[in-house]
Every structure is written in structure tokens, then in C-alpha cells.
C-alpha positions, 0 to 999 in steps of 0.5 A: 350617350344621348341614345343610351339615355333615351334607351334608359327612359324607354326601359323605365317607361316599359317597366311601369307596366310591371312586365318582369322582362322589362324590369329585368332589362332595367336592372341590367341597364342600371348594372351596366351604366346604360344612360347613367353611371353604373348603380348596383344598388338600383340594379338590385332593387329592380331585380327584386321587383322583377323576381317578385313578378316571377323573372327567373334571371332576376331571382338568380341575380338576387341569389348571387347577390345574397351569396356574395354580399354584393349590395345586400347583406351576405346571407347564403341561405337566402341566396340558395333559396333564390337560386333554387327558385330561379331553377324552378321558374326558368323556362330556358333550359340553358339558363336553368342549367347555369342556375342549377350549377350556381345553386349546387355550387353554393349548396356544396359549401353549406351545412345540411341544416342551412340547406334545409332552411334554404329549402323552406325559405324557397317554398315560403317565397314561392308561395308568397309570389304565387299568392300575393306578389309580395315578399315576406321578410326572412325570419332570423333565427 
């Protein structure tokens, strides 16, 4: 347990630099309960920070959370947007294929209008991440 707490603190310290991989690792540590009780809400917050920095694995994690309603309000359109971004941003072929499978599975259960909304949202998110590193709030219609 002592080693787990030390590992968690090392992850927290490395995440202070804003390194996307460190933020992703911290999110996973929170999810798994390394050095603390499992905390899915904290994991979601860290995934969001990593996703804003361009971490594809965190983008996919956010997409799944929106799609299923885990720690976030269920929003399949937002989920599809994040999964689409994950596919576009992932540099690892095997992961990109997994994210594409998740994206396509979710898209298959949505209407064409919802898929179009998700595509527009993914474009909006990508622009915001590239320009400012900030996420715009999703406009509800």
C-alpha cells in the first residue's frame, strides 16, 4: 500500500507539467484505486485534462463515459464526438482500430441526424483543442 501511495504521488507530480501521458496515467490510477480508493469521478476529471492536451486514450475514455453515462450525463452525441477524435488523434494502429470499433458501434445505434451533430461537435472540439487547449461547452438544441 505504501508503494501505491508513493506511485500515486509520483503520478500527481508528473501531471503538474501538463504532460498528456502523465495525466492519462493519473486518470487510470484513480480509476483502479492505486494509492487510494477507486474514484471514477476523479478519473473522469483527469481524462478530460489529458484529452484537452490531445491524449487519444483519454478522448476514448471520455467518449465511452458519455456513451454509457458513467460519471457524466449520458450523451451519445458527445460520446461519438470524443470517440471520433480519439480515432483521428491516435498514433497507435491497434488502439486506433479499437477506438474505431467503439465509434462505429455507437454510431450504429444513432440516427443520421445525431451522427451529423456528433461530427460537427468533433470538429468544434478539435478546433478548440488545437487553438486554445480549452473545451467549449456543448450547446444543447
